C-alpha positions in Angstrom: 2.1 -10.8 21.4 -0.3 -12.8 19.2 -2.5 -10.7 17.0 -5.9 -9.8 18.5 -9.1 -10.7 16.7 -12.3 -10.4 18.8 -15.8 -9.7 17.7 -17.1 -6.2 18.2 -19.6 -7.5 20.7 -16.9 -9.0 22.9 -14.3 -6.3 22.8 -14.6 -3.1 24.9 -12.0 -0.4 25.3 -11.1 -1.7 28.8 -10.7 -5.2 27.4 -8.5 -4.0 24.7 -6.3 -2.2 27.2 -6.0 -5.3 29.3 -5.0 -7.3 26.2 -2.3 -4.9 25.2 -0.9 -4.2 28.6 -0.5 -7.7 30.0 3.0 -8.6 31.1 5.0 -10.3 28.5 8.7 -11.2 28.0 10.2 -8.8 25.5 11.4 -10.8 22.5 15.0 -10.7 21.5 15.5 -8.1 18.8 16.3 -9.8 15.4 16.2 -6.8 13.1 17.5 -3.3 13.4 15.1 -2.1 10.6 11.9 -3.2 9.0 10.6 -2.1 5.6 7.0 -3.0 4.8 6.2 -2.7 1.1 2.5 -2.7 0.3 1.4 -2.9 -3.4 -2.1 -1.6 -3.1 -4.3 -4.1 -4.9 -1.4 -6.2 -6.0 -3.0 -9.6 -5.9 -1.4 -12.8 -7.2 -2.8 -12.3 -10.8 -1.3 -8.8 -10.8 2.1 -10.2 -9.8 1.9 -12.9 -12.5 0.9 -10.5 -15.2 3.5 -7.9 -14.1 6.2 -10.6 -14.2 5.3 -11.4 -17.8 4.9 -7.8 -18.7 8.3 -6.9 -17.2 10.1 -9.7 -19.0 8.5 -9.0 -22.3 9.3 -5.3 -22.0 13.0 -6.3 -21.7 12.8 -8.6 -24.7 12.9 -11.7 -22.5 10.6 -14.6 -22.0 8.0 -13.2 -19.7 6.8 -16.5 -18.2 10.3 -17.3 -16.7 11.0 -13.7 -15.6 11.1 -12.9 -11.8 10.2 -9.6 -10.1 12.7 -8.6 -7.4 10.6 -9.8 -4.5 9.8 -13.1 -6.1 13.4 -14.1 -5.2 12.8 -13.9 -1.5 13.1 -17.1 0.5 10.1 -16.9 2.7 6.5 -16.8 1.5 3.0 -17.0 2.9 -0.6 -16.5 1.9 -2.5 -13.8 3.7 -6.2 -13.7 4.6 -7.4 -10.2 4.0 -11.1 -10.0 5.1 -12.2 -7.1 7.3 -14.2 -7.5 10.5 -17.5 -7.1 8.7 -16.5 -7.8 5.1 -15.5 -10.8 3.0 -14.0 -8.5 0.4 -12.0 -5.8 2.2 -10.9 -2.2 1.7 -7.5 -0.6 2.2 -8.5 1.1 5.5 -9.4 -2.2 7.3 -6.5 -4.1 5.8 -3.9 -1.4 6.6 -5.3 -1.3 10.2 -4.8 -5.0 10.5 -1.2 -4.8 9.5 -0.4 -1.8 11.7 -2.2 -2.8 14.9 -2.8 -6.5 14.7 -6.5 -5.9 15.1 -9.2 -6.2 12.5 -11.5 -3.2 12.0 -14.7 -2.7 10.1 -14.4 -1.7 6.4 -13.6 1.9 5.9 -12.2 2.6 9.4 -8.6 3.3 10.3 -7.0 2.0 13.6 -10.1 2.2 15.8 -11.2 -0.4 18.3 -13.8 -2.9 17.3 -16.1 -1.4 20.0 -15.5 2.3 19.6 -15.5 4.1 16.2 -13.8 7.1 17.8 -11.0 5.2 19.3 -7.9 7.4 19.2 -9.9 10.6 19.4 -9.2 12.9 22.4 -8.7 10.6 25.4 -10.5 7.6 23.9 -8.4 4.4 23.9 -7.1 3.2 20.5 -5.2 0.2 19.2 -1.4 0.6 19.6 0.3 1.0 16.2 3.7 -0.3 15.1 4.8 3.3 14.8 3.8 4.0 18.5 6.0 1.1 19.6 8.8 2.0 17.3 8.9 5.6 18.5 8.8 4.5 22.1 11.8 2.3 21.5 13.7 5.1 19.8 13.3 4.0 16.2 12.8 6.4 13.4 9.6 6.3 11.2 9.3 6.8 7.5 6.3 6.7 5.1 6.4 6.7 1.3 3.4 6.5 -1.0 2.4 7.3 -4.6 -1.1 8.0 -3.3 -2.2 11.0 -1.1 -0.3 10.6 2.2 -3.7 11.0 3.9 -5.1 8.1 1.9 -6.0 4.9 3.8 -2.8 2.9 3.6 -0.3 5.6 4.6 -2.7 7.1 7.1 -2.8 3.8 9.0 0.9 4.2 9.9 0.2 7.3 11.9 -3.5 8.0 12.3 -6.9 7.0 13.6 -10.2 7.7 11.9 -13.8 6.6 12.2 -14.0 7.0 8.4 -11.1 6.9 6.0 -12.4 10.0 4.3 -11.5 12.2 7.2 -8.4 13.4 5.3 -9.0 17.2 5.9 -10.8 19.1 8.6 -13.5 19.8 6.0 -14.2 16.0 5.8 -14.7 15.2 9.5 -18.3 14.6 10.5 -19.9 16.5 13.3 -20.2 13.4 15.5 -16.5 12.8 15.1 -15.6 16.4 15.9 -17.8 16.2 19.0 -15.8 13.2 20.1 -12.6 15.1 19.8 -11.4 13.7 16.5 -9.0 15.5 14.2 -8.4 15.0 10.6 -5.7 12.8 9.2 -3.6 15.6 7.8 -3.4 17.3 11.2 -2.6 14.0 12.8 0.4 13.5 10.5 1.8 16.9 11.4 1.4 16.0 15.1 2.8 12.5 14.7 6.3 11.1 15.3 6.9 10.5 11.6 10.4 11.6 10.5 10.5 11.2 6.8 7.3 11.4 4.6 7.0 11.5 0.9 3.9 11.2 -1.3 1.0 13.1 -2.9 -1.8 15.2 -1.6 -1.2 18.8 -0.7 -5.0 19.6 -0.7 -5.8 18.2 2.8 -2.9 20.2 4.2 -3.6 23.6 2.6 -6.3 24.6 0.2 -8.7 21.9 1.1 -9.0 23.0 4.7 -11.8 25.0 6.4 -9.7 26.2 9.3 -7.2 28.2 7.2 -4.2 26.3 8.5 -1.2 25.7 6.2 0.0 22.4 7.7 3.0 22.2 5.4 4.2 25.5 6.9 3.5 24.1 10.4 5.7 21.1 9.6 8.6 23.3 8.4 8.2 25.6 11.4 8.7 22.7 13.9 12.5 23.2 13.9 15.4 24.2 11.7 15.9 20.5 11.0 12.4 20.2 9.4 12.0 20.7 5.7 9.0 20.7 3.4 9.4 20.2 -0.4 6.9 20.1 -3.2 9.1 19.4 -6.3 11.4 16.6 -7.1 14.2 19.1 -7.7 13.7 20.5 -4.2 13.9 17.0 -2.7 17.1 16.3 -4.7 18.6 19.5 -3.4 18.3 18.4 0.2 21.2 16.6 1.9 20.6 12.9 2.3 20.7 13.2 6.1 20.1 15.6 8.9 16.5 16.7 8.0 13.0 15.6 8.9 11.3 15.8 5.6 7.7 16.2 4.4 7.4 16.0 0.6 4.1 16.4 -1.1 4.5 16.6 -4.9 0.9 16.8 -6.2 -2.5 18.2 -5.2 -4.0 14.7 -5.0 -2.4 11.3 -5.9 0.9 11.2 -7.7 0.9 10.4 -11.4 0.9 6.9 -12.7 4.5 5.8 -13.5 3.6 5.8 -17.2 2.6 9.5 -17.0 5.1 10.8 -14.4 7.1 14.0 -15.1 10.5 13.3 -13.5 11.2 17.0 -13.1 8.1 17.4 -10.9 7.6 14.0 -9.2 10.2 11.5 -8.0 9.6 7.8 -8.7 8.7 5.4 -6.0 12.2 3.9 -6.4 13.8 7.3 -5.8 11.5 8.1 -2.8 12.3 4.7 -1.3 16.0 5.2 -1.8 16.0 8.7 -0.3 14.0 7.5 2.7 16.4 4.6 3.4 19.4 6.9 3.1 17.9 9.5 5.5 16.7 7.0 8.1 19.8 4.8 7.9 22.0 7.9 8.6 20.2 8.3 12.0 21.5 4.9 13.1 18.5 4.5 15.4 16.9 1.7 13.5 13.7 2.4 11.6 10.3 1.3 10.5 9.5 2.3 6.9 6.3 1.7 5.0 6.3 2.1 1.2 3.1 1.9 -0.7 2.6 1.5 -4.5 -0.8 3.1 -4.2 -1.7 3.6 -7.8 -1.7 0.0 -8.8 -5.1 -0.1 -7.2 -6.4 3.0 -9.0 -5.4 1.7 -12.4 -7.3 -1.6 -11.6 -10.4 0.3 -10.5 -10.3 1.9 -14.0 -9.7 -1.5 -15.7 -6.5 -0.2 -17.2 -4.1 -3.1 -17.0 -1.2 -1.3 -18.7 -0.9 1.3 -15.9 -1.5 -1.3 -13.2 1.3 -3.4 -14.5 3.6 -0.5 -15.1 3.2 0.7 -11.5 3.7 -2.8 -10.3 7.0 -3.0 -12.1 8.0 0.4 -10.7 7.1 -0.9 -7.2 9.3 -4.0 -7.8 12.1 -1.7 -8.8 11.8 0.1 -5.5 12.0 -3.2 -3.6 15.1 -4.1 -5.5 16.7 -0.7 -4.6 15.9 -1.4 -0.9 17.5 -4.8 -1.1 20.7 -3.4 -2.6 21.0 -0.5 -0.1 20.4 -2.4 3.1 22.3 -5.0 5.1 20.4 -8.3 4.8 21.6 -9.3 8.3 19.9 -6.3 10.0 16.9 -5.3 7.8 13.7 -7.3 7.5 11.9 -6.6 4.2 8.3 -7.6 3.7 6.4 -7.3 0.4 2.6 -7.8 0.3 -0.7 -6.4 -0.9 -3.5 -5.1 1.2 -6.1 -6.9 -1.0 -6.5 -8.2 -4.5 -8.7 -7.2 -7.5 -11.1 -9.0 -9.8 -8.3 -9.2 -12.4 -8.0 -12.3 -14.5 -5.5 -14.0 -16.9 -7.4 -16.4 -19.1 -8.2 -17.8 -22.5 -5.4 -20.3 -23.3 -3.0 -17.8 -25.0 0.1 -19.5 -26.4 3.4 -19.1 -24.5 5.0 -15.8 -25.3 1.8 -14.1 -26.3 1.9 -10.4 -25.5 0.3 -10.2 -22.0 -1.7 -7.1 -23.0 -2.7 -8.5 -26.4 -5.4 -10.5 -27.9 -5.4 -14.3 -27.2 -3.5 -16.2 -29.8 -4.2 -19.9 -29.1 -1.9 -21.3 -31.8 -4.9 -23.2 -33.2 -4.3 -22.2 -36.8 -6.3 -18.9 -36.7 -5.1 -15.4 -36.3 -6.6 -15.2 -32.8 -8.9 -17.1 -30.5 -12.6 -16.1 -30.7 -15.6 -16.1 -28.4 -18.9 -17.7 -29.3 -20.0 -14.5 -31.0 -16.9 -14.6 -33.3 -15.0 -11.8 -31.6 -11.4 -11.9 -30.4 -10.6 -11.2 -26.8 -7.7 -10.2 -24.5 -5.8 -12.4 -22.1 -6.4 -9.9 -19.4 -9.8 -8.9 -18.2 -11.9 -8.0 -15.2 -14.9 -9.6 -13.6 -16.6 -6.2 -13.2 -16.2 -2.6 -14.1 -17.2 0.1 -16.6 -16.2 -1.5 -19.9 -18.8 -4.3 -20.3 -18.0 -6.9 -23.0 -20.8 -7.3 -25.5 -21.1 -8.3 -29.2 -19.7 -5.5 -31.3 -19.7 -4.7 -35.0 -16.1 -3.7 -34.9 -14.0 -6.5 -33.3 -11.0 -5.6 -31.2 -7.6 -5.3 -32.9 -4.2 -6.0 -31.6 -3.1 -2.4 -32.1 -6.1 -1.2 -30.1 -5.6 -3.4 -27.1 -1.9 -2.7 -26.8 -2.4 1.0 -26.4 -1.6 2.3 -22.9 -5.1 3.9 -22.5 -7.0 0.7 -23.4 -9.4 -0.4 -20.7 -9.9 -4.1 -20.5 -13.4 -5.5 -20.9 -15.5 -6.7 -18.0 -18.3 -9.2 -17.4 -20.5 -7.2 -14.9 -21.3 -3.6 -15.5 -20.3 -1.3 -12.7 -19.1 2.3 -12.5 -15.7 1.1 -11.2 -14.0 -2.3 -10.8 -14.0 -3.7 -7.3 -11.5 -5.3 -5.0 -11.4 -9.1 -4.7 -11.4 -11.3 -1.6 -8.9 -14.0 -2.2 -5.7 -14.4 -0.2 -2.7 -12.3 -1.2 1.0 -13.2 -1.0 3.5 -12.0 1.6 7.2 -12.2 0.6 9.9 -11.8 3.2 13.7 -11.7 3.5 16.0 -10.8 6.4 16.0 -11.3 10.1 12.6 -12.5 11.4 11.5 -13.5 7.9 11.3 -17.2 8.9 8.0 -16.4 10.7 6.5 -15.9 7.2 5.1 -19.2 6.2 1.9 -21.1 5.5 -1.5 -19.4 5.5 -1.6 -16.4 7.9 -4.1 -13.8 8.9 -3.3 -10.2 7.9 -3.1 -9.3 11.6 -0.1 -11.5 12.0 2.0 -9.2 9.9 1.9 -7.0 13.0 3.4 -9.8 15.0 6.1 -10.5 12.4 7.2 -6.9 12.5 7.0 -6.3 16.2 8.7 -9.6 16.9 11.6 -8.9 14.6 12.1 -5.5 16.2 11.7 -6.8 19.7 8.7 -4.6 20.4 5.8 -5.4 22.6 2.5 -3.4 23.2 3.3 -2.8 26.9 6.3 -0.9 25.8 
């Protein structure tokens, strides 16, 4: 089925139902499994900088280095705009990938005509996970963000506002329409293996007194809840439906992670693949590197790049532990950031460092006589201005250094340019040219032989 993109004025719930229930010939199944990797905020400039950072960290030439997914044969550029926004947010972009339908900014898997689509008996867009479950496939979700955050929530939930993570967050209008919070929706969903952060929406952050982690564990003897990396590692690789929440909110940045408390994104990905593969049902797994985005919002390039490299390591683990003839692996970003690489640094210059232009001076200088970094942001909290104490190389190479910005804002923003989609495995030949983000839904459902009338 071709991805649906209609204006809100034209699309009604009944029209949506007609679009998704029309008779179609079921496509031949090409892939047994699909893994969708989403680097939140991992725009092309982030990939380029992370490539150089990873290479230089290994003592290699960064410019020639390749991240794991850059070796994939199939590549496309993806348009990321939301229904009502040139520069998107993660809720609208994740909705586009999971349903093939664009939503307004800030909304998760609702129809373009009904903000409460998916609540009570109100019609909602069909998700990949719905189709996968109906076809007998298993479903996995991994994220370094809260599991109720926009990108992971779009795999299983519907929300008129992405902030409806706990019952305490749901507006009165939404409650009156029969809406439930995203944490409760996850517990009621068909997800089989879920790892990430964010215990608060499931326990202490609730008004209704429910302990949703206990409710998950009480579903059956084959359901397990874990909150520590050691508990996860103690579980058998197969035979359990697992919910793992390792932090109160988002998981730590990779640079700050305590391995005894929090598993890495690579480990979570590997354990998800091991568990889902053992079921032999086929599966749909979404893996999000959620904290790339958060580091960018804070204009901290070091942590954004460190998390991007960790994300690429998770992709590499997935490639090594799956059969390329039966598993489609897609790697993309939901949106970009206003993150720049500029200033004519010489080849081999430290990517986090001051610009050395090889022009006979120690560093390159701006018109005020101050050195500047290769990496910067168009907007954010650390505005660049003439200073009495110029930047030093030691200062800018520290992990906590926040790159300078041109436009003063409380936090750096997303960007609106296209992002890349990398693909390998059965069905990956559909990834080419310039595509709309909604077409990722078509690539996945087409590879798995799923159709919305299923």
